[in-house]
C-alpha positions in Angstrom: -18.1 -119.0 -63.9 -15.8 -119.6 -60.9 -17.0 -121.7 -58.0 -17.3 -118.8 -55.5 -19.3 -116.9 -58.1 -21.6 -119.8 -58.5 -22.1 -120.1 -54.8 -22.9 -116.4 -54.5 -25.5 -116.6 -57.3 -27.1 -119.3 -55.3 -27.0 -117.1 -52.2 -28.7 -114.3 -54.1 -31.5 -116.6 -55.1 -31.8 -117.9 -51.5 -32.0 -114.4 -50.2 -34.8 -113.6 -52.6 -36.7 -116.7 -51.7 -36.3 -116.1 -48.0 -37.5 -112.6 -48.3 -40.5 -113.5 -50.5 -41.7 -116.3 -48.3 -41.2 -114.9 -44.8 -40.4 -111.3 -44.4 -43.6 -109.6 -45.7 -45.7 -110.5 -42.7 -43.3 -109.7 -39.9 -42.6 -106.7 -37.6 -39.4 -105.0 -36.6 -38.2 -103.2 -33.5 -36.4 -99.9 -33.5 -34.0 -101.4 -30.9 -32.4 -103.6 -33.6 -31.2 -100.8 -35.8 -29.5 -97.5 -35.5 -28.5 -95.2 -38.4 -25.0 -93.9 -38.5 -22.1 -92.9 -40.7 -20.7 -96.5 -40.7 -22.9 -99.5 -39.9 -21.9 -102.6 -37.9 -24.0 -105.8 -37.8 -24.5 -107.9 -34.6 -25.7 -111.5 -34.6 -27.1 -112.6 -31.2 -29.1 -115.6 -30.0 -32.0 -113.7 -28.3 -34.1 -116.9 -28.6 -33.2 -120.5 -28.6 -33.8 -122.7 -31.6 -36.9 -124.9 -31.8 -35.8 -128.3 -33.0 -38.0 -129.9 -35.5 -38.4 -130.8 -39.2 -38.7 -127.9 -41.6 -41.0 -128.5 -44.6 -40.6 -125.1 -46.3 -37.4 -123.1 -47.3 -38.3 -120.3 -44.9 -36.3 -118.5 -42.3 -37.1 -119.7 -38.7 -39.2 -117.2 -36.8 -37.2 -116.6 -33.7 -39.6 -114.5 -31.6 -41.6 -117.3 -30.2 -43.1 -117.8 -26.7 -41.0 -119.6 -24.1 -37.8 -119.5 -26.2 -36.3 -116.3 -24.9 -32.5 -116.6 -24.1 -31.5 -114.2 -21.3 -27.8 -114.8 -22.1 -28.2 -113.6 -25.7 -30.1 -110.6 -24.5 -27.1 -109.4 -22.4 -24.8 -109.8 -25.4 -27.4 -107.8 -27.5 -27.4 -105.0 -25.0 -23.6 -105.0 -24.6 -23.2 -104.1 -28.3 -25.9 -101.4 -28.1 -24.2 -100.0 -25.0 -20.7 -100.1 -26.5 -21.8 -98.2 -29.7 -23.7 -95.6 -27.5 -20.5 -95.1 -25.5 -18.4 -94.7 -28.6 -20.9 -92.2 -30.2 -20.8 -90.2 -27.0 -17.0 -90.2 -26.9 -14.9 -87.2 -28.0 -11.7 -89.2 -28.0 -12.7 -92.2 -30.1 -14.1 -91.5 -33.6 -14.9 -87.9 -33.0 -17.5 -86.4 -35.3 -18.3 -89.9 -36.6 -21.4 -91.8 -35.7 -21.6 -95.6 -35.7 -24.9 -97.3 -36.5 -25.9 -100.9 -36.3 -28.2 -103.6 -37.6 -28.8 -106.4 -35.0 -30.2 -109.8 -35.8 -31.7 -112.6 -33.7 -29.9 -115.8 -34.9 -31.8 -118.5 -33.1 -31.2 -121.0 -35.9 -29.0 -121.8 -38.8 -31.5 -120.4 -41.3 -31.8 -117.2 -39.3 -28.0 -117.0 -39.2 -27.6 -117.5 -42.9 -30.4 -115.0 -43.7 -28.8 -112.4 -41.4 -25.4 -112.9 -43.0 -26.9 -112.4 -46.5 -28.5 -109.2 -45.3 -25.1 -108.0 -44.2 -23.6 -108.8 -47.6 -26.4 -107.1 -49.6 -25.6 -103.8 -51.2 -26.5 -100.8 -49.1 -30.2 -100.0 -49.6 -30.9 -103.2 -51.5 -31.5 -106.9 -50.9 -29.1 -108.1 -53.5 -25.5 -109.4 -53.5 -23.6 -108.2 -56.5 -21.0 -110.5 -58.0 -17.8 -108.7 -59.1 -14.5 -109.9 -60.4 -12.8 -107.6 -57.9 -14.7 -107.6 -54.6 -12.2 -105.1 -53.1 -14.5 -102.2 -54.0 -17.7 -103.9 -52.8 -19.7 -102.0 -50.2 -22.0 -104.3 -48.2 -24.6 -103.0 -45.8 -22.3 -103.4 -42.8 -18.5 -102.8 -42.6 -18.0 -105.5 -39.8 -20.0 -108.1 -38.0 -20.0 -108.9 -34.3 -20.9 -112.6 -33.6 -22.4 -115.1 -33.9 -22.2 -117.2 -30.8 -21.7 -120.9 -31.7 -18.9 -122.5 -33.8 -21.4 -123.9 -36.3 -23.0 -120.5 -36.9 -19.7 -118.7 -36.9 -18.2 -121.1 -39.5 -21.1 -120.5 -41.8 -21.0 -116.8 -41.5 -17.2 -116.6 -41.8 -17.3 -118.7 -44.9 -19.8 -116.3 -46.5 -18.0 -113.1 -45.4 -14.5 -114.3 -46.2 -14.8 -113.8 -50.0 -15.6 -110.1 -49.4 -13.1 -109.9 -46.5 -15.8 -108.4 -44.2 -14.4 -108.5 -40.7 -16.2 -111.0 -38.4 -15.4 -110.8 -34.7 -17.0 -113.6 -32.6 -17.5 -113.3 -28.9 -18.1 -117.0 -28.2 -17.0 -119.2 -31.2 -13.8 -120.8 -29.9 -13.1 -123.7 -32.3 -9.5 -124.1 -33.5 -10.6 -124.5 -37.1 -11.9 -120.9 -37.3 -8.4 -119.7 -36.8 -7.2 -121.2 -40.1 -6.7 -118.1 -42.2 -6.6 -120.1 -45.5 -10.3 -120.9 -44.9 -11.5 -117.9 -42.8 -9.2 -114.9 -43.7 -11.5 -112.3 -42.2 -12.4 -114.1 -38.9 -11.3 -112.8 -35.5 -12.5 -113.4 -32.0 -12.4 -112.0 -28.5 -12.7 -115.4 -26.8 -9.6 -117.6 -26.5 -9.2 -120.4 -29.0 -10.1 -123.9 -27.9 -6.4 -124.8 -28.5 -5.5 -123.0 -25.4 -8.5 -124.4 -23.5 -7.5 -127.9 -24.3 -3.9 -127.3 -23.2 -5.2 -125.8 -20.0 -7.4 -128.8 -19.3 -4.5 -131.2 -19.9 -2.4 -129.2 -17.5 -5.2 -129.2 -15.0 -5.5 -133.0 -15.2 -1.7 -133.3 -14.8 -1.5 -131.0 -11.8 -3.7 -133.4 -9.8 -2.2 -136.6 -11.2 -5.5 -137.7 -13.0 -4.5 -140.0 -15.8 -7.6 -142.2 -16.2 -10.5 -140.0 -17.5 -13.7 -140.0 -19.5 -14.5 -137.4 -22.0 -18.0 -136.4 -23.2 -18.7 -133.7 -25.8 -21.7 -132.1 -27.4 -22.8 -132.7 -31.0 -21.4 -130.0 -33.3 -18.0 -128.6 -34.1 -17.4 -127.2 -30.6 -17.9 -130.4 -28.7 -16.6 -132.9 -31.3 -13.4 -131.0 -32.2 -12.8 -130.2 -28.5 -13.1 -133.9 -27.6 -10.8 -134.9 -30.5 -8.1 -132.3 -29.6 -8.4 -133.2 -25.9 -7.9 -136.9 -26.5 -4.9 -136.3 -28.7 -3.1 -133.9 -26.3 -4.0 -136.0 -23.2 -2.7 -139.1 -24.8 0.6 -137.4 -25.7 0.9 -136.4 -22.0 0.4 -140.0 -20.8 -3.3 -139.5 -19.9 -5.7 -142.3 -20.9 -9.2 -141.7 -22.1 -11.1 -144.7 -20.9 -14.4 -143.6 -22.4 -15.6 -140.9 -24.7 -19.0 -140.1 -26.3 -21.0 -137.4 -27.9 -24.3 -136.0 -26.7 -26.6 -135.8 -29.8 -28.7 -132.7 -30.5 -31.8 -134.8 -30.2 -30.9 -136.1 -26.7 -33.4 -135.7 -23.9 -32.8 -136.2 -20.1 -33.0 -139.9 -19.3 -33.7 -141.1 -22.8 -32.2 -144.4 -24.0 -29.2 -142.6 -25.5 -28.4 -140.8 -22.3 -28.9 -143.9 -20.2 -26.3 -145.7 -22.4 -23.8 -142.9 -21.8 -24.5 -143.0 -18.0 -24.1 -146.8 -18.0 -20.7 -146.6 -19.8 -19.5 -143.8 -17.5 -20.3 -145.9 -14.5 -18.5 -149.0 -15.9 -15.4 -146.9 -17.0 -14.4 -146.5 -13.3 -13.0 -143.0 -13.9 -13.3 -140.5 -11.1 -12.7 -137.6 -13.5 -15.1 -136.7 -16.4 -14.4 -133.9 -18.8 -17.5 -132.4 -20.3 -16.6 -130.4 -23.4 -20.1 -129.3 -24.3 -22.4 -126.4 -25.2 -24.7 -125.1 -22.4 -27.9 -126.6 -23.9 -26.6 -130.1 -24.2 -24.6 -129.9 -20.9 -27.9 -129.3 -19.1 -29.4 -132.4 -20.8 -26.3 -134.4 -19.7 -26.4 -133.3 -16.1 -30.1 -133.9 -15.7 -29.4 -137.4 -16.9 -26.5 -137.7 -14.4 -28.9 -136.7 -11.5 -31.4 -139.3 -12.7 -28.8 -142.0 -12.9 -27.5 -141.0 -9.4 -23.9 -140.8 -10.8 -22.1 -139.2 -7.9 -18.6 -138.8 -6.2 -16.9 -137.7 -9.4 -14.9 -134.7 -10.5 -16.5 -133.0 -13.5 -14.2 -130.7 -15.6 -16.2 -128.0 -17.4 -15.4 -126.3 -20.7 -15.8 -122.6 -20.8 -19.2 -122.6 -22.4 -20.9 -123.9 -19.3 -18.3 -123.7 -16.5 -20.1 -120.7 -14.7 -23.5 -120.9 -16.4 -26.5 -120.8 -14.1 -28.3 -122.7 -16.8 -26.4 -125.7 -15.6 -26.1 -124.9 -11.9 -29.9 -124.6 -11.6 -30.4 -128.3 -12.5 -32.3 -129.8 -9.6 -30.1 -132.2 -7.5 -26.8 -131.2 -9.2 -25.2 -130.3 -5.9 -24.8 -134.0 -5.1 -22.9 -135.1 -8.2 -19.4 -134.3 -6.8 -16.8 -131.6 -7.4 -17.0 -129.4 -10.5 -13.9 -127.6 -11.7 -13.8 -125.7 -14.9 -12.1 -123.4 -17.4 -13.8 -120.1 -17.7 -13.1 -117.0 -19.7 -11.5 -114.3 -17.5 -13.9 -112.4 -15.3 -14.4 -109.0 -16.8 -17.0 -106.3 -16.1 -18.7 -103.9 -18.5 -19.0 -100.8 -16.4 -22.4 -99.3 -16.8 -24.0 -102.2 -18.6 -26.4 -103.1 -15.7 -27.6 -99.6 -15.4 -28.0 -99.4 -19.2 -30.2 -102.5 -19.2 -32.2 -101.0 -16.3 -32.7 -97.8 -18.2 -33.7 -99.8 -21.3 -36.5 -101.5 -19.3 -37.9 -98.2 -18.0 -37.7 -96.4 -21.4 -40.7 -95.9 -23.7 -39.9 -98.2 -26.7 -42.9 -97.5 -28.8 -44.8 -100.1 -30.8 -43.1 -102.5 -33.3 -43.3 -101.3 -36.9 -44.0 -103.3 -40.1 -41.1 -104.6 -42.2 -41.5 -103.4 -45.8 -39.8 -104.8 -48.9 -37.7 -101.7 -49.3 -36.5 -101.5 -45.7 -33.3 -103.0 -44.4 -34.9 -105.2 -41.8 -35.2 -109.0 -41.6 -37.7 -111.4 -40.3 -35.7 -111.7 -37.0 -35.4 -108.1 -35.7 -38.0 -108.3 -33.1 -38.1 -109.3 -29.4 -41.5 -108.8 -27.8 -40.3 -110.2 -24.4 -37.4 -107.7 -24.4 -39.9 -104.9 -24.7 -42.2 -106.2 -22.0 -39.6 -106.5 -19.2 -40.2 -104.7 -15.9 -37.4 -103.9 -13.4 -38.4 -107.1 -11.4 -38.6 -109.4 -14.4 -35.5 -108.4 -16.4 -32.9 -111.2 -16.8 -30.2 -111.5 -14.1 -26.8 -110.4 -15.3 -24.6 -113.2 -13.9 -20.9 -113.7 -14.1 -21.0 -115.9 -17.2 -23.2 -113.5 -19.1 -21.1 -110.5 -17.9 -17.9 -112.1 -19.2 -19.5 -113.0 -22.5 -21.0 -109.5 -22.8 -17.6 -108.0 -22.2 -16.3 -110.0 -25.2 -19.0 -108.6 -27.4 -18.3 -105.1 -25.9 -14.6 -105.6 -26.6 -15.3 -106.6 -30.2 -17.2 -103.4 -30.8 -14.3 -101.4 -29.4 -11.9 -103.3 -31.6 -13.8 -102.3 -34.7 -14.0 -98.7 -33.5 -10.3 -98.5 -32.9 -9.6 -100.0 -36.3 -11.9 -97.4 -37.9 -10.4 -94.7 -35.8 -7.0 -95.5 -37.4 -8.3 -95.9 -40.9 -10.1 -92.5 -40.9 -7.1 -90.8 -39.5 -8.9 -89.6 -36.4 -5.7 -89.3 -34.4 -5.4 -85.7 -35.7 -8.7 -84.8 -33.8 -11.1 -85.0 -36.8 -12.0 -88.1 -38.9 -12.0 -88.0 -42.7 -15.4 -89.7 -43.3 -14.1 -91.2 -46.5 -15.6 -94.3 -48.0 -14.3 -97.4 -46.3 -14.2 -100.9 -47.7 -14.3 -104.0 -45.4 -10.9 -105.2 -46.3 -9.3 -101.9 -45.3 -11.0 -102.0 -42.0 -9.9 -105.7 -41.5 -6.2 -104.7 -41.9 -6.6 -102.1 -39.2 -8.5 -104.3 -36.8 -5.7 -106.9 -36.9 -3.2 -104.2 -35.8 -5.2 -102.7 -32.9 -3.5 -102.6 -29.5 -5.3 -100.5 -26.9 -6.4 -100.6 -23.3 -10.0 -101.1 -22.4 -10.7 -100.8 -18.7 -7.2 -101.9 -17.9 -7.4 -104.8 -20.3 -5.1 -104.9 -23.3 -7.0 -105.6 -26.5 -5.0 -107.0 -29.5 -5.0 -110.0 -31.8 -2.3 -112.5 -32.8 -1.7 -113.7 -36.3 -4.6 -116.2 -36.1 -7.0 -113.4 -35.0 -7.1 -114.8 -31.4 -6.9 -112.5 -28.4 -3.9 -112.6 -26.1 -5.9 -113.2 -22.9 -6.2 -116.1 -20.5 -8.6 -118.3 -18.6 -9.8 -118.4 -15.0 -9.8 -121.8 -13.3 -13.0 -122.1 -11.2 -14.5 -124.5 -8.7 -18.2 -124.7 -7.9 -19.0 -123.8 -4.3 -22.1 -125.0 -2.5 -21.0 -124.0 1.0 -23.3 -121.0 1.1 -27.1 -120.8 0.8 -26.8 -120.4 -3.0 -24.6 -121.8 -5.7 -21.4 -119.8 -6.4 -18.1 -120.4 -7.9 -14.5 -119.6 -6.8 -11.7 -118.5 -8.9 -8.9 -120.9 -7.8 -6.3 -120.1 -10.5 -5.6 -118.9 -13.9 -4.1 -119.9 -17.2 -1.9 -117.7 -19.4 0.1 -118.0 -22.6 2.3 -118.1 -24.6 3.3 -120.7 -23.6 0.3 -122.1 -21.7 1.0 -122.0 -17.9 -1.3 -122.9 -15.1 -1.3 -121.4 -11.6 -3.7 -123.0 -9.1 -4.3 -122.4 -5.4 -5.4 -126.0 -4.5 -6.3 -125.0 -0.9 -9.3 -123.1 -2.2 -11.0 -126.3 -3.5 -13.5 -128.1 -1.4 -13.5 -131.7 -2.5 -16.6 -134.0 -2.2 -14.7 -136.8 -0.5 -13.9 -137.4 3.1 -11.3 -135.1 4.8 -11.3 -132.9 1.8 -8.7 -135.2 0.1 -7.9 -134.9 -3.6 -9.7 -137.7 -5.4 -7.6 -140.2 -7.4 -8.4 -141.1 -11.0 -6.0 -143.8 -12.1 -6.4 -147.2 -13.6 -3.5 -148.6 -11.7 -1.9 -147.1 -8.6 1.7 -145.9 -8.9 4.4 -148.5 -8.5 6.8 -148.6 -5.6 10.2 -147.2 -6.2 12.3 -149.3 -8.6 9.3 -151.2 -10.0 8.6 -150.9 -13.7 5.2 -150.7 -15.3 4.2 -153.7 -17.4 1.2 -152.7 -19.5 -1.7 -155.0 -19.2 -4.4 -154.5 -21.7 -5.0 -151.8 -24.3 -4.3 -148.7 -22.1 -0.8 -147.8 -21.0 -2.3 -146.4 -17.7 -3.3 -150.0 -16.7 -0.3 -151.9 -15.7 1.3 -154.3 -13.3 4.3 -153.4 -11.1 7.4 -155.6 -11.6 10.6 -154.9 -9.6 13.7 -154.2 -11.6 16.3 -156.9 -11.5 19.6 -156.5 -9.7 22.0 -154.5 -11.8 19.3 -152.4 -13.4 17.4 -149.3 -12.3 14.2 -147.5 -13.1 14.8 -144.1 -14.8 11.9 -141.8 -14.0 11.9 -140.6 -17.6 10.8 -144.1 -18.7 8.7 -145.9 -16.1 8.0 -148.8 -18.4 11.5 -150.3 -18.7 14.4 -150.8 -16.4 17.8 -149.6 -17.6 21.0 -151.5 -17.0 23.6 -149.9 -14.8 27.1 -149.0 -16.1 30.0 -151.4 -15.7 31.3 -149.4 -12.8 27.9 -149.3 -11.1 25.5 -151.7 -9.4 22.0 -151.7 -8.1 20.0 -154.0 -5.9 16.7 -155.4 -7.1 13.9 -152.8 -7.2 16.2 -149.8 -7.3 15.7 -146.3 -8.7 19.3 -145.5 -9.1 22.7 -147.1 -9.5 25.5 -146.9 -7.0 29.3 -146.8 -7.7 30.9 -150.2 -7.2 33.5 -150.5 -4.5 37.0 -151.3 -5.9 38.5 -154.0 -3.8 41.9 -155.8 -3.7 44.2 -157.3 -1.1 45.7 -154.2 0.4 49.0 -154.0 2.4 47.4 -152.5 5.5 44.7 -155.2 6.2 45.2 -157.4 9.2 45.3 -160.7 7.2 48.0 -159.0 5.0 50.1 -158.1 8.0 49.9 -161.7 9.3 50.8 -163.2 5.9 53.6 -160.7 5.3 55.0 -161.4 8.7 55.0 -165.1 8.1 56.6 -164.8 4.7 59.2 -162.4 6.0 60.0 -164.9 8.8 60.4 -167.7 6.3 62.8 -165.5 4.3 64.8 -164.8 7.4 64.9 -168.5 8.3 66.0 -169.4 4.8 68.7 -166.7 5.0 69.8 -167.9 8.4 69.9 -171.5 7.3 72.0 -170.6 4.3 74.4 -168.8 6.7 74.4 -171.8 9.1 75.1 -174.3 6.3 77.9 -172.1 4.9 79.5 -172.0 8.3 79.2 -175.8 8.7 79.7 -176.6 5.0 82.3 -179.4 5.7 80.4 -181.2 8.4 78.8 -184.5 7.7 75.2 -183.2 8.2 75.6 -180.5 5.5 77.4 -182.9 3.2 74.7 -185.6 3.6 72.0 -182.9 2.9 73.6 -182.2 -0.5 76.4 -179.9 0.3 76.5 -176.9 -2.1 73.2 -178.1 -3.6 71.5 -177.0 -0.4 72.2 -173.3 -1.3 70.5 -173.8 -4.6 67.5 -175.3 -2.8 67.4 -172.5 -0.3 67.8 -169.9 -3.0 64.8 -171.4 -4.9 62.7 -171.3 -1.7 63.7 -167.6 -1.2 62.8 -166.8 -4.8 59.4 -168.4 -4.5 58.9 -166.6 -1.2 59.8 -163.2 -2.8 57.1 -163.8 -5.4 54.4 -163.8 -2.7 54.9 -160.1 -2.1 53.3 -159.5 -5.6 49.9 -160.7 -4.2 49.5 -157.6 -2.0 48.4 -154.1 -3.2 46.7 -153.1 -6.4 47.7 -155.5 -9.2 50.1 -154.2 -11.8 51.7 -155.7 -14.9 55.0 -156.5 -13.2 53.4 -158.1 -10.2 51.0 -160.1 -12.4 53.9 -161.4 -14.5 56.2 -162.3 -11.5 54.1 -163.5 -8.6 52.9 -166.9 -9.8 55.8 -167.5 -12.2 58.4 -166.9 -9.5 56.5 -169.2 -7.1 56.1 -172.0 -9.7 59.7 -171.8 -10.9 61.2 -171.5 -7.4 59.2 -174.4 -6.0 60.0 -176.5 -9.1 63.7 -176.0 -8.6 63.4 -177.0 -4.9 61.4 -180.1 -5.8 63.9 -181.1 -8.5 66.7 -180.9 -6.0 64.7 -182.8 -3.4 63.8 -185.5 -6.0 67.3 -186.0 -7.2 68.7 -185.9 -3.7 66.3 -188.7 -2.5 66.9 -190.6 -5.7 70.6 -190.5 -5.3 70.6 -191.8 -1.7 68.3 -194.7 -2.7 70.5 -195.4 -5.7 73.8 -195.3 -3.6 72.6 -197.6 -0.8 70.4 -200.0 -2.8 71.5 -200.2 -6.4 75.1 -199.0 -6.8 76.5 -202.5 -6.1 74.0 -204.1 -8.4 74.6 -201.8 -11.4 78.1 -200.3 -10.9 78.6 -199.4 -14.5 75.5 -197.2 -14.5 76.5 -195.7 -11.1 79.9 -194.7 -12.4 78.4 -193.2 -15.6 75.9 -191.3 -13.4 78.7 -189.9 -11.2 81.1 -189.2 -14.0 78.5 -187.3 -16.1 77.3 -185.3 -13.1 73.8 -186.9 -13.3 72.3 -185.1 -10.3 73.3 -181.6 -11.5 72.2 -182.4 -15.0 68.8 -183.6 -13.8 68.3 -180.4 -11.8 69.2 -178.2 -14.7 67.0 -180.1 -17.2 64.0 -180.2 -14.8 64.4 -176.5 -13.9 64.8 -175.5 -17.5 61.6 -177.4 -18.3 59.7 -175.4 -15.7 61.4 -172.2 -16.9 60.3 -173.0 -20.5 56.7 -173.6 -19.3 56.7 -170.3 -17.4 58.1 -168.3 -20.3 55.5 -169.9 -22.7 52.8 -169.1 -20.1 53.9 -165.4 -19.8 54.2 -165.0 -23.6 51.0 -166.8 -24.7 48.7 -166.4 -21.8 50.1 -163.2 -20.4 48.8 -162.5 -16.9 47.3 -159.0 -16.9 45.7 -156.8 -14.3 41.9 -157.1 -14.7 38.8 -155.6 -13.2 36.4 -158.4 -12.4 32.7 -157.4 -12.5 30.9 -160.7 -12.5 31.8 -162.1 -9.1 30.0 -159.6 -6.9 27.3 -157.2 -8.1 28.5 -154.3 -5.8 32.2 -154.8 -6.1 35.0 -154.4 -8.7 37.6 -157.0 -7.8 41.1 -156.1 -9.0 43.0 -159.3 -9.8 45.3 -160.9 -12.4 44.2 -163.1 -15.2 46.4 -166.1 -14.5 44.0 -168.1 -12.3 42.4 -170.3 -15.0 45.0 -169.9 -17.8 46.4 -173.1 -19.4 50.0 -171.8 -18.6 49.2 -171.7 -14.9 47.6 -175.1 -14.9 50.5 -176.6 -16.8 53.1 -175.1 -14.4 51.1 -176.3 -11.5 50.8 -179.8 -13.0 54.5 -180.0 -13.6 55.1 -179.1 -9.9 52.6 -181.8 -8.9 54.6 -184.3 -11.0 57.8 -183.3 -9.3 56.1 -183.6 -5.9 54.9 -187.1 -6.7 58.4 -188.1 -7.9 60.0 -186.7 -4.7 57.5 -188.4 -2.6 58.1 -191.8 -4.3 61.9 -191.5 -4.0 61.7 -190.5 -0.4 59.4 -193.4 0.4 61.8 -195.8 -1.3 64.5 -194.6 1.2 62.5 -195.2 4.3 64.8 -198.0 5.5 68.1 -196.1 4.8 70.6 -195.3 7.6 69.1 -193.0 10.2 71.3 -190.0 9.2 70.2 -190.4 5.6 66.6 -191.4 6.2 64.5 -188.3 5.3 61.3 -190.1 4.3 59.2 -189.0 7.3 60.1 -185.3 7.1 59.9 -185.1 3.3 56.6 -187.1 3.3 55.2 -184.6 5.8 56.2 -181.6 3.8 54.9 -183.0 0.5 51.6 -184.0 2.1 51.3 -180.5 3.4 51.9 -179.2 -0.1 49.2 -181.4 -1.5 46.7 -180.5 1.2 47.4 -176.7 0.8 46.8 -176.6 -2.9 43.8 -178.9 -2.7 42.4 -176.5 -0.1 43.2 -173.5 -2.3 41.5 -174.9 -5.4 38.4 -175.9 -3.4 38.1 -172.4 -2.0 38.6 -170.8 -5.4 35.8 -172.9 -6.8 33.3 -171.4 -4.3 34.8 -168.0 -3.5 36.1 -165.3 -5.9 36.4 -162.3 -3.6 39.1 -159.9 -2.6 40.6 -162.4 -0.1 41.2 -165.1 -2.7 44.8 -163.8 -3.2 45.3 -164.2 0.6 44.2 -167.9 0.3 46.7 -168.3 -2.6 49.5 -166.8 -0.5 48.5 -169.0 2.4 48.7 -172.2 0.2 52.0 -171.1 -1.3 53.4 -170.2 2.1 52.4 -173.6 3.5 54.1 -175.4 0.6 57.3 -173.4 0.9 57.3 -173.6 4.7 56.6 -177.3 4.6 59.4 -177.9 2.1 61.8 -175.9 4.2 60.8 -177.3 7.6 60.7 -180.9 6.3 64.1 -180.9 4.8 66.2 -178.2 6.5 64.9 -177.8 10.1 66.0 -181.4 11.2 69.5 -180.7 9.9 69.6 -177.3 11.6 68.5 -179.0 14.8 71.4 -181.4 14.6 73.9 -178.7 13.9 72.8 -176.4 16.6 71.5 -178.7 19.3 73.2 -182.1 18.7 76.7 -181.5 17.6 77.6 -185.0 18.8 75.5 -186.4 15.9 77.3 -184.1 13.4 80.5 -186.3 13.3 82.1 -188.7 10.9 82.2 -191.4 13.5 78.4 -191.2 14.1 77.7 -191.3 10.4 80.0 -194.3 9.8 78.4 -196.1 12.7 75.0 -195.5 11.2 76.2 -196.9 7.8 77.7 -200.0 9.5 74.4 -200.6 11.4 72.5 -200.4 8.1 75.0 -202.8 6.5 74.6 -205.4 9.3 70.8 -205.1 9.1 70.8 -205.6 5.3 73.2 -208.6 5.7 71.1 -210.3 8.3 68.0 -210.0 6.1 
């Protein structure tokens, strides 16, 4: 025997036991049944359950004093009213009459017994097991209800094997939409999946990220809390505290006191209550007792607009209540129908015999005893739920209308099996009082929610519709100006563990929850991307950011441009030097045969002036954006040109000292030196050595244009790479060696004849050279900005100008201003004076 068959055998035995032990002594009311061509069943909680321990396998007797449920009564009447409307309609199911069997399902046992009655064969109390249930004809073709998720899950599981359509008006659990488990389940209330998504959007819209969640015992509350926690966490919302209200809870008992204590310690301003109405009342009675105030309470649809909760004494002082409620719909004529029911003559209840199709819970004495003044108030919550029951009846009717081919004007009245009707119900798409009724693939309605806020501004409790939620996808539309907050100045309460960080400060999580954090500013060169508030991102190479920044800024590209003031000054000085060098070359050429030019070196002077001009031309490469040619030539031309000048200066000073002081002592060496062109050979070798160093430098450590990012965070400095290369240092060291040599030779000639004594001027120029380059390297060690090339040009210009002025300007002065000193007689007299001085010593 298959597992489903074994279960059904057990159900048959259960049905027999239930009937034998409880039904024989009960009564039934005619209001619970109506004959018709096709029967529907309705499961409604006309009475509330009486908790306690059951000692016998009997069905709970629902019709007990002080357990009447006014909300269930309105659902009960909505189904009766809907079927009466349909039977009186000439457009929907013409010439077909619908009947019903209604059951009071105040408990799980009453719900199971009612479901078994629905599954029993028509006119019997037995469920027949067949290999092919597709031709099974139960007592009712479809079932409307029940109300809670727990009851609906039980009923759906029993009916699914027979594919009897079950349309619930209040069971919203996501699990009921799983067709693999509940293939015949549909509902006219939205799924909790959408309710949870709506709640998360509601929390996000007000920036509430630190919340508590409390649910009721049972599938509705527990699954709702679980789904809410999962989705809220995914959206960055932290659940600081969560708990479940047990079925056995009583206001102010130890369990509820513990929940109140933890809620107070959690420091959350917002509390989501995903609970049934009954346990929500227990919870809020405990809230009032604990004096837990100044909070925002988010209500699930089951209690959001229920007077059962708003009537709790003292509840108006707990804070602000927002909620998700099923859309407000009216059942036109329902109130008048209920009033007519109260005034009608209902007759006396009849006995329930073994052969009848009644159950032990088809009686409501209080319903029969109502007067016009005592009848239950039809509030907004009950009206909306009643509309869902009413809509479920019409969905079945429209499915049957299509199945019986009533579109032609007359219905066929053929035998109908539940699975056939189920197929048609899934396809229905019709307007009911301007409301479109249809189901998606999961059997859920394509309707939305109202977002409500409780309002105590008037003499009585009321609620305002402040927005709505629609799908797919779930979208929230709220008019926040309609909300009256409990705080001062009607300000939106905050519910955060840590306040938002300042701009450019990252969140460093402290503790378990990511909503609790410390604010740390982003370091310079990094920024905080709003898509990731927990880590600073580095800026790109071409960007920069100050500390604590939310964005990066483009770096400013800098270099020594031609049009800056300091550039103009340096360019003018360098051009002036070139003009002076050129003029001196012309002057020396004009007076080439004079004693002053000859004593200065004769034609060697032009080589010295040319080297100074070459070094000066190299300085133009320091201006403008660096390029490969300028990087290759600027320092190398300067180094080579100045090396040639120093080589000439050194050999010129050496030659004068040697002629006047050592030629007589070592005549052989002097003759060899002169005959082999020693001075020229020295200049060539020395210059070639520097040329070789420069070529090696350019080949091995090639100076290239570079973009420097490390010196200044907000700048990109364009420069050449020669500054710290070994080639540059080697070339500079070689020039330093030549400078020391020239200085030494000049110093040795400090007592030579006046016309040949260049020690003072040369010493001055070489000291200026040393000071200039020492100043440059000192500056370069502490400053690496855009004006460093200007400092380099200034140092080079000082060296070149010093060398030129120290060696050539005194001679130009003599030529131009003292022609009397530029004569052979004067030079001979100077030599004779030197000879006498040396002879006397």
